[in-house]
TIPA-115541 format. One line per field, with one value per atom (N, C-alpha, C): y, x, z; atom name; residue in three letters. Coordinates in Angstrom, 1 decimal, m for minus. Layout:
% TIPA-115541
y: c(Y,...)
x: c(X,...)
z: c(Z,...)
atome: c(CA,...)
residu: c(ALA,...)
***
This chain:
% TIPA-115541
y: c(m232.0,m233.4,m233.6,m232.8,m233.0,m232.7,m231.6,m231.3,m232.4,m232.9,m234.0,m235.2,m235.6,m236.7,m236.5,m235.3,m235.0,m235.1,m234.9,m235.0,m236.5,m237.4,m238.8,m239.6,m239.6,m240.3,m241.8,m242.5,m244.0,m244.4,m245.2,m245.6,m247.1,m247.7,m249.1,m249.9,m251.2,m252.1,m253.0,m253.1,m253.9,m255.4,m256.1,m257.6,m258.2,m259.4,m260.1,m260.7,m261.0,m261.6,m263.1,m263.9,m265.3,m266.0,m265.2,m265.8,m266.8,m267.9,m269.0,m268.8,m268.2,m268.1,m266.7,m266.5,m265.2,m265.2,m264.1,m263.9,m262.8,m262.9,m261.9,m261.9,m262.8,m262.8,m264.1,m264.5,m265.5,m264.8,m265.6,m265.1,m264.1,m263.0,m261.9,m261.8,m261.4,m261.1,m259.7,m259.0,m257.6,m257.5,m258.4,m258.4,m258.4,m259.1,m259.2,m257.9,m257.0,m255.8,m254.6,m254.8,m253.6,m253.0,m251.7,m251.0,m250.6,m251.1,m250.7,m250.0,m249.2,m248.6,m249.5,m249.9,m250.8,m250.1,m250.3,m249.8,m251.1,m251.4,m252.6,m252.1,m252.7,m252.3,m253.5,m253.3,m254.3,m253.9,m254.9,m254.7,m256.0,m255.8,m257.0,m256.6,m257.4,m257.0,m256.6,m257.0,m256.6,m255.3,m254.7,m253.4,m252.2,m251.4,m250.3,m249.3,m249.0,m248.0,m248.6,m249.9,m250.5,m250.4,m250.6,m250.5,m249.1,m248.1,m246.7,m246.4,m247.1,m246.8,m247.5,m248.5,m249.3,m248.5,m247.6,m246.8,m246.1,m245.5,m244.8,m245.8,m246.9,m248.0,m248.5,m248.7,m249.1,m248.1,m246.8,m245.8,m245.7,m245.8,m245.7,m246.9,m248.1,m249.3,m249.1,m248.6,m248.3,m247.3,m246.2,m245.1,m245.3,m246.0,m246.1,m247.4,m248.5,m249.8,m249.9,m249.3,m249.3,m248.4,m247.5,m246.7,m247.3,m248.5,m249.2,m249.3,m248.9,m249.1,m250.5,m251.1,m252.4,m252.3,m252.5,m252.4,m253.9,m254.1,m255.4,m255.3,m255.9,m256.0,m257.2,m257.0,m258.1,m258.2,m259.3,m259.5,m260.2,m259.5,m260.1,m260.0,m261.2,m261.2,m260.8,m260.1,m259.8,m260.8,m261.2,m262.1,m263.4,m264.5,m265.8,m265.8,m265.2,m265.2,m264.6,m263.7,m263.1,m264.1,m265.2,m266.2,m267.1,m267.2,m268.1,m267.6,m268.4,m268.0,m267.6,m268.4,m268.1,m266.7,m266.4,m265.0,m263.9,m264.2,m263.2,m263.0,m264.2,m264.1,m263.4,m263.6,m262.9,m261.4,m261.1,m259.6,m259.0,m259.6,m259.0,m258.7,m259.6,m259.3,m258.2,m258.3,m257.2,m255.9,m255.8,m254.5,m254.1,m254.9,m254.7,m254.5,m255.4,m255.4,m256.2,m255.6,m256.3,m256.4,m255.8,m255.9,m257.1,m257.5,m258.7,m258.6,m259.8,m259.8,m261.1,m260.9,m262.0,m262.3,m263.6,m264.1,m264.3,m263.5,m263.6,m264.1,m265.3,m265.8,m266.2,m266.5,m266.8,m265.6,m264.4,m263.1,m263.1,m263.9,m264.0,m262.6,m262.1,m260.8,m259.7,m259.7,m258.6,m258.6,m259.8,m259.9,m259.4,m259.8,m259.4,m257.8,m257.1,m255.7,m255.0,m255.8,m255.3,m254.8,m255.6,m255.2,m253.9,m253.9,m252.6,m251.4,m251.6,m250.5,m250.4,m251.2,m251.1,m251.3,m252.3,m252.5,m253.0,m252.2,m252.5,m252.2,m251.6,m251.0,m251.5,m251.6,m251.7,m250.4,m249.9,m250.1,m249.4,m250.0,m249.4,m249.5,m248.4,m248.5,m248.1,m249.0,m248.8,m248.4,m247.3,m246.9,m247.2,m248.1,m248.6,m248.1,m247.5,m246.9,m248.0,m247.5,m248.4,m249.2,m248.6,m249.3,m250.3,m250.3,m251.3,m250.8,m249.5,m248.8,m248.3,m248.5,m247.9,m246.4,m245.6,m244.1,m243.4,m244.1,m243.4,m244.5,m244.2,m245.1,m244.2,m244.7,m244.0,m245.0,m244.5,m245.3,m244.7,m245.6,m245.1,m244.5,m243.8,m243.2,m241.8,m241.1,m239.7,m239.4,m238.1,m237.6,m238.3,m238.6,m239.3,m238.5,m237.2,m236.4,m236.4,m236.3,m236.3,m237.7,m238.8,m240.1,m240.3,m239.7,m239.8,m239.1,m237.9,m237.1,m237.9,m238.6,m239.5,m240.6,m241.2,m242.2,m241.7,m240.5,m239.9,m239.5,m239.0,m238.6,m239.8,m240.9,m242.1,m242.8,m242.7,m243.2,m242.4,m241.1,m240.2,m240.2,m240.8,m240.7,m241.6,m241.1,m241.9,m242.7,m243.9,m244.7,m244.2)
x: c(77.2,77.0,77.5,78.5,79.0,77.9,77.1,76.0,75.0,74.7,73.7,74.2,75.5,76.0,76.0,76.3,76.3,74.9,73.9,72.5,72.0,72.8,72.5,73.2,72.8,73.5,73.4,74.3,74.3,73.1,72.2,71.0,71.2,72.3,72.5,73.1,73.3,73.8,72.7,72.6,71.5,71.6,70.6,70.7,71.1,71.6,72.1,70.9,71.1,70.1,70.3,69.3,69.5,68.4,67.9,66.9,67.6,66.9,67.5,67.1,65.9,65.5,65.7,66.4,66.6,66.3,65.8,65.6,66.5,66.9,67.8,69.2,69.5,70.8,71.1,72.3,72.6,72.3,72.2,72.0,73.1,72.7,73.6,73.6,74.7,74.9,75.3,74.7,75.1,76.6,77.1,78.5,79.4,79.0,79.8,79.7,78.9,78.6,79.3,80.2,80.9,81.7,81.8,82.4,81.4,80.2,79.1,78.0,77.2,76.1,74.9,74.2,73.0,71.7,70.8,69.4,68.6,68.1,67.3,65.9,65.0,63.6,62.7,61.9,60.8,59.6,59.1,58.0,57.2,56.1,55.4,54.7,54.6,54.1,52.7,51.9,50.5,50.2,51.2,51.1,51.1,50.0,49.9,51.1,51.4,52.5,53.8,54.0,55.3,55.5,54.4,54.5,54.8,54.4,54.7,56.1,56.8,58.2,59.2,58.7,59.6,60.2,59.6,60.3,61.5,61.4,62.6,63.7,63.3,64.4,65.0,64.2,64.7,65.7,65.3,66.2,67.5,67.4,68.6,69.5,68.9,69.7,70.4,69.8,70.4,71.5,71.2,72.2,73.3,73.2,74.2,74.8,74.3,74.9,76.4,76.8,78.2,79.1,78.4,79.1,79.2,78.6,78.6,77.3,76.2,74.9,74.4,73.9,73.3,71.9,70.9,69.5,69.1,68.5,67.9,66.5,65.6,64.2,64.0,63.4,63.1,61.6,61.2,59.7,59.1,58.4,57.7,56.2,55.6,54.2,53.2,52.2,51.1,49.9,49.7,48.6,49.1,48.3,48.7,49.2,48.5,48.9,50.3,50.7,52.0,53.1,52.8,53.7,54.1,53.3,53.6,54.8,55.8,57.1,56.8,55.9,55.6,55.0,54.1,53.5,54.5,55.5,56.5,57.4,57.7,58.5,57.8,56.5,55.7,55.7,55.5,55.5,56.8,57.9,59.2,59.4,58.9,58.9,57.9,56.7,55.7,56.1,56.8,57.2,58.6,59.2,60.6,61.6,61.5,62.4,63.7,64.8,66.0,67.0,66.8,67.8,67.5,68.4,68.2,67.0,66.3,65.1,65.2,65.2,65.2,63.7,63.4,62.0,62.0,61.1,61.0,59.6,59.2,57.9,57.7,58.8,58.7,58.9,59.0,59.1,60.4,61.4,62.5,63.3,63.5,64.2,63.4,62.1,61.2,61.3,61.2,61.3,62.6,63.7,65.0,65.2,64.5,64.6,63.5,62.6,61.5,62.1,62.9,63.4,64.3,65.3,66.2,65.6,64.7,64.3,62.8,62.0,60.6,59.9,60.5,60.0,58.5,57.6,56.2,55.5,56.2,55.4,56.0,55.1,55.5,55.2,56.0,57.4,58.2,59.3,60.3,61.7,62.4,63.7,64.8,65.8,67.0,68.2,68.8,70.0,71.2,72.1,73.2,74.5,75.3,76.6,77.6,78.8,79.8,80.4,80.3,80.8,79.9,78.7,77.7,76.7,76.5,75.6,74.4,73.2,72.0,72.1,71.9,72.1,70.7,69.8,68.5,67.5,66.3,65.1,64.0,63.4,62.3,61.1,60.0,58.8,57.8,57.3,56.3,56.8,56.0,56.3,56.9,57.3,57.6,59.1,59.4,60.7,61.8,61.6,62.5,63.8,63.7,64.9,65.8,65.3,66.1,66.8,66.0,66.6,67.7,67.6,68.6,69.9,69.6,70.8,71.5,70.7,71.3,72.2,71.7,72.4,73.7,73.7,74.9,75.9,75.4,76.3,76.9,76.1,76.7,77.7,77.5,78.4,79.7,79.6,80.8,81.6,80.9,81.5,82.8,83.8,85.0,84.9,85.4,85.4,86.5)
z: c(25.8,26.2,27.7,28.1,29.5,30.5,30.2,31.1,31.2,30.0,29.9,30.7,30.5,31.2,32.7,33.1,34.6,35.2,34.3,34.8,34.8,34.5,34.4,35.5,36.7,37.8,37.6,38.2,38.2,39.0,38.4,39.1,39.7,39.3,39.8,38.6,39.0,38.0,37.5,36.2,35.7,36.0,36.3,36.5,35.1,35.2,34.1,33.3,32.0,31.2,31.2,31.5,31.5,30.6,29.7,28.8,27.8,27.6,26.8,25.3,25.0,23.7,23.2,22.1,21.5,20.1,19.6,18.1,17.6,16.4,15.7,16.3,17.2,17.8,18.6,18.8,19.8,21.2,22.3,23.6,23.9,24.6,25.0,26.5,27.0,28.5,28.7,29.6,29.9,30.2,31.0,31.3,30.1,29.1,27.9,27.0,27.4,26.6,27.1,28.2,28.7,27.6,27.5,26.4,25.4,25.5,24.6,25.4,24.7,25.3,25.0,26.0,25.8,26.1,25.3,25.5,25.6,26.8,27.1,27.2,26.4,26.4,26.7,27.7,28.0,27.1,26.4,25.5,25.3,24.6,24.1,22.8,21.8,20.5,20.4,21.4,21.4,22.1,22.6,23.3,22.4,22.4,21.4,21.6,22.9,23.1,22.7,22.9,22.5,21.0,20.2,18.8,18.3,19.1,18.7,19.0,19.9,20.2,19.2,18.5,17.7,16.5,15.9,14.8,15.3,16.5,17.1,17.4,18.0,18.3,17.0,16.0,14.7,14.1,14.2,13.7,14.5,15.8,16.6,16.3,16.2,15.8,14.5,13.5,12.2,12.3,13.0,13.1,14.0,15.1,16.1,16.4,15.8,16.1,15.8,14.7,14.3,15.2,16.0,17.0,18.3,18.5,19.8,20.6,20.0,20.6,20.4,21.5,21.4,21.9,21.1,21.6,21.8,22.9,23.3,23.7,22.9,23.3,24.2,25.3,26.2,26.1,25.3,25.0,26.2,27.0,28.2,27.9,27.6,27.2,28.3,27.9,28.9,28.7,27.5,27.2,26.6,26.6,26.1,24.7,23.8,22.4,22.2,23.1,23.0,23.4,24.1,24.5,23.4,22.4,21.3,20.4,20.3,19.6,18.2,17.5,16.1,16.0,16.9,16.9,17.1,18.0,18.2,16.9,16.3,15.1,14.0,13.8,12.8,13.1,14.4,14.8,14.5,14.7,14.4,12.9,12.1,10.6,10.3,10.8,10.5,11.0,12.1,12.7,12.3,11.6,11.1,12.3,13.2,14.4,14.0,13.9,13.5,14.6,15.7,16.8,17.6,18.5,19.3,20.2,20.4,21.2,22.1,23.4,24.3,24.6,24.6,24.9,26.4,27.1,28.6,29.0,28.4,28.7,30.2,30.9,32.3,33.2,32.6,33.3,34.2,33.9,34.8,34.7,33.5,33.4,34.0,33.7,34.3,35.8,36.4,37.9,38.4,37.7,38.1,38.1,37.2,37.1,38.1,38.6,39.4,40.8,41.4,42.7,42.7,41.9,41.9,41.2,40.2,39.4,39.3,40.1,40.1,38.7,38.0,36.6,36.7,36.0,36.0,34.7,33.8,32.6,31.3,30.3,28.9,28.2,27.4,27.3,28.4,28.8,29.7,29.1,29.0,28.4,29.5,29.5,30.4,29.6,29.8,29.1,30.0,29.5,30.3,29.6,30.4,29.9,29.6,29.1,28.7,29.9,31.1,32.3,32.9,32.3,32.7,33.8,33.9,34.9,34.2,34.9,34.4,34.7,33.6,33.8,33.6,32.9,32.6,32.4,32.9,32.6,32.0,30.9,30.3,30.2,30.7,30.7,29.7,28.8,27.9,26.6,25.9,24.6,24.9,23.8,23.8,24.2,24.1,24.5,23.7,22.4,21.6,21.4,21.2,20.9,22.1,23.3,24.5,24.6,24.3,24.5,23.4,22.3,21.3,21.7,22.3,22.9,24.0,24.8,25.8,25.2,24.2,23.5,22.9,22.3,21.7,22.8,23.9,25.0,25.6,25.8,26.4,25.4,24.1,23.2,23.2,23.4,23.4,24.7,25.8,27.1,27.1,27.8,28.0,29.3,29.2,30.5,31.4)
atome: c(N,CA,C,N,CA,C,N,CA,C,N,CA,C,N,CA,C,N,CA,C,N,CA,C,N,CA,C,N,CA,C,N,CA,C,N,CA,C,N,CA,C,N,CA,C,N,CA,C,N,CA,C,N,CA,C,N,CA,C,N,CA,C,N,CA,C,N,CA,C,N,CA,C,N,CA,C,N,CA,C,N,CA,C,N,CA,C,N,CA,C,N,CA,C,N,CA,C,N,CA,C,N,CA,C,N,CA,C,N,CA,C,N,CA,C,N,CA,C,N,CA,C,N,CA,C,N,CA,C,N,CA,C,N,CA,C,N,CA,C,N,CA,C,N,CA,C,N,CA,C,N,CA,C,N,CA,C,N,CA,C,N,CA,C,N,CA,C,N,CA,C,N,CA,C,N,CA,C,N,CA,C,N,CA,C,N,CA,C,N,CA,C,N,CA,C,N,CA,C,N,CA,C,N,CA,C,N,CA,C,N,CA,C,N,CA,C,N,CA,C,N,CA,C,N,CA,C,N,CA,C,N,CA,C,N,CA,C,N,CA,C,N,CA,C,N,CA,C,N,CA,C,N,CA,C,N,CA,C,N,CA,C,N,CA,C,N,CA,C,N,CA,C,N,CA,C,N,CA,C,N,CA,C,N,CA,C,N,CA,C,N,CA,C,N,CA,C,N,CA,C,N,CA,C,N,CA,C,N,CA,C,N,CA,C,N,CA,C,N,CA,C,N,CA,C,N,CA,C,N,CA,C,N,CA,C,N,CA,C,N,CA,C,N,CA,C,N,CA,C,N,CA,C,N,CA,C,N,CA,C,N,CA,C,N,CA,C,N,CA,C,N,CA,C,N,CA,C,N,CA,C,N,CA,C,N,CA,C,N,CA,C,N,CA,C,N,CA,C,N,CA,C,N,CA,C,N,CA,C,N,CA,C,N,CA,C,N,CA,C,N,CA,C,N,CA,C,N,CA,C,N,CA,C,N,CA,C,N,CA,C,N,CA,C,N,CA,C,N,CA,C,N,CA,C,N,CA,C,N,CA,C,N,CA,C,N,CA,C,N,CA,C,N,CA,C,N,CA,C,N,CA,C,N,CA,C,N,CA,C,N,CA,C,N,CA,C,N,CA,C,N,CA,C,N,CA,C,N,CA,C,N,CA,C,N,CA,C,N,CA,C,N,CA,C,N,CA,C,N,CA,C,N,CA,C,N,CA,C,N,CA,C,N,CA,C,N,CA,C,N,CA,C,N,CA,C)
residu: c(GLN,GLN,GLN,GLN,GLN,GLN,ALA,ALA,ALA,LEU,LEU,LEU,LEU,LEU,LEU,ALA,ALA,ALA,SER,SER,SER,LEU,LEU,LEU,PRO,PRO,PRO,VAL,VAL,VAL,LYS,LYS,LYS,GLY,GLY,GLY,THR,THR,THR,PRO,PRO,PRO,PRO,PRO,PRO,GLU,GLU,GLU,LEU,LEU,LEU,PHE,PHE,PHE,ASN,ASN,ASN,GLU,GLU,GLU,VAL,VAL,VAL,TRP,TRP,TRP,LEU,LEU,LEU,ASN,ASN,ASN,SER,SER,SER,PRO,PRO,PRO,PRO,PRO,PRO,LEU,LEU,LEU,LYS,LYS,LYS,VAL,VAL,VAL,ALA,ALA,ALA,ASP,ASP,ASP,LEU,LEU,LEU,HIS,HIS,HIS,GLY,GLY,GLY,LYS,LYS,LYS,VAL,VAL,VAL,VAL,VAL,VAL,LEU,LEU,LEU,LEU,LEU,LEU,GLU,GLU,GLU,PHE,PHE,PHE,TRP,TRP,TRP,THR,THR,THR,PHE,PHE,PHE,GLY,GLY,GLY,CYS,CYS,CYS,TYR,TYR,TYR,ASN,ASN,ASN,CYS,CYS,CYS,LYS,LYS,LYS,ASN,ASN,ASN,VAL,VAL,VAL,ILE,ILE,ILE,PRO,PRO,PRO,SER,SER,SER,LEU,LEU,LEU,ARG,ARG,ARG,GLU,GLU,GLU,TRP,TRP,TRP,HIS,HIS,HIS,GLN,GLN,GLN,ASN,ASN,ASN,TYR,TYR,TYR,ALA,ALA,ALA,ASP,ASP,ASP,ASP,ASP,ASP,GLY,GLY,GLY,LEU,LEU,LEU,VAL,VAL,VAL,ILE,ILE,ILE,ILE,ILE,ILE,GLY,GLY,GLY,VAL,VAL,VAL,HIS,HIS,HIS,THR,THR,THR,PRO,PRO,PRO,GLU,GLU,GLU,PHE,PHE,PHE,GLY,GLY,GLY,TYR,TYR,TYR,GLU,GLU,GLU,ARG,ARG,ARG,GLU,GLU,GLU,LEU,LEU,LEU,ASP,ASP,ASP,ASN,ASN,ASN,VAL,VAL,VAL,LYS,LYS,LYS,GLU,GLU,GLU,ALA,ALA,ALA,LEU,LEU,LEU,VAL,VAL,VAL,ARG,ARG,ARG,LEU,LEU,LEU,ASP,ASP,ASP,VAL,VAL,VAL,GLN,GLN,GLN,TYR,TYR,TYR,PRO,PRO,PRO,VAL,VAL,VAL,ALA,ALA,ALA,ILE,ILE,ILE,ASP,ASP,ASP,ASN,ASN,ASN,ASP,ASP,ASP,TRP,TRP,TRP,GLN,GLN,GLN,THR,THR,THR,TRP,TRP,TRP,GLN,GLN,GLN,ALA,ALA,ALA,TYR,TYR,TYR,LYS,LYS,LYS,ALA,ALA,ALA,PRO,PRO,PRO,PHE,PHE,PHE,ASN,ASN,ASN,GLN,GLN,GLN,ARG,ARG,ARG,TYR,TYR,TYR,TRP,TRP,TRP,PRO,PRO,PRO,SER,SER,SER,LYS,LYS,LYS,TYR,TYR,TYR,PHE,PHE,PHE,ILE,ILE,ILE,ASP,ASP,ASP,LYS,LYS,LYS,ALA,ALA,ALA,GLY,GLY,GLY,ASN,ASN,ASN,VAL,VAL,VAL,ARG,ARG,ARG,HIS,HIS,HIS,ILE,ILE,ILE,HIS,HIS,HIS,ILE,ILE,ILE,GLY,GLY,GLY,GLU,GLU,GLU,GLY,GLY,GLY,ASP,ASP,ASP,TYR,TYR,TYR,ALA,ALA,ALA,ARG,ARG,ARG,GLN,GLN,GLN,GLU,GLU,GLU,GLU,GLU,GLU,ILE,ILE,ILE,ILE,ILE,ILE,LYS,LYS,LYS,ALA,ALA,ALA,LEU,LEU,LEU,LEU,LEU,LEU,ALA,ALA,ALA,GLU,GLU,GLU,ASN,ASN,ASN,LEU,LEU,LEU)
***
């Protein structure tokens, strides 16, 4: 794990979350999650690739939440029907998403991540260490075993 951690340089500090509407959780702030490993994922329920990532996120949430992993889905809609809160709620049930989801209908969080990290894609995952630093960014599907190794290494890392 030490070699893996050494290969994950600090990429910067993640912008704060100011989303007012949350599902599966009260509003969360990145600053309040120091000491936890945060996996922040930009997604939208109509995105084919996003749907393919959800089983891994669900498994990681189930396996590592008690160890300090917090997964946050930032639901940033691409199309009008994805902006409807009832549609998002139905999708969370249908897709069995139980981790916190911030509703980013105004794209405020997406835009905040655009400048420092060039946020442009669904799905995009940001791996944030216990000290609050972005250590890894993964765009798209695949490479799930390595991402899980990154989660385990960040959870084991001492501050």
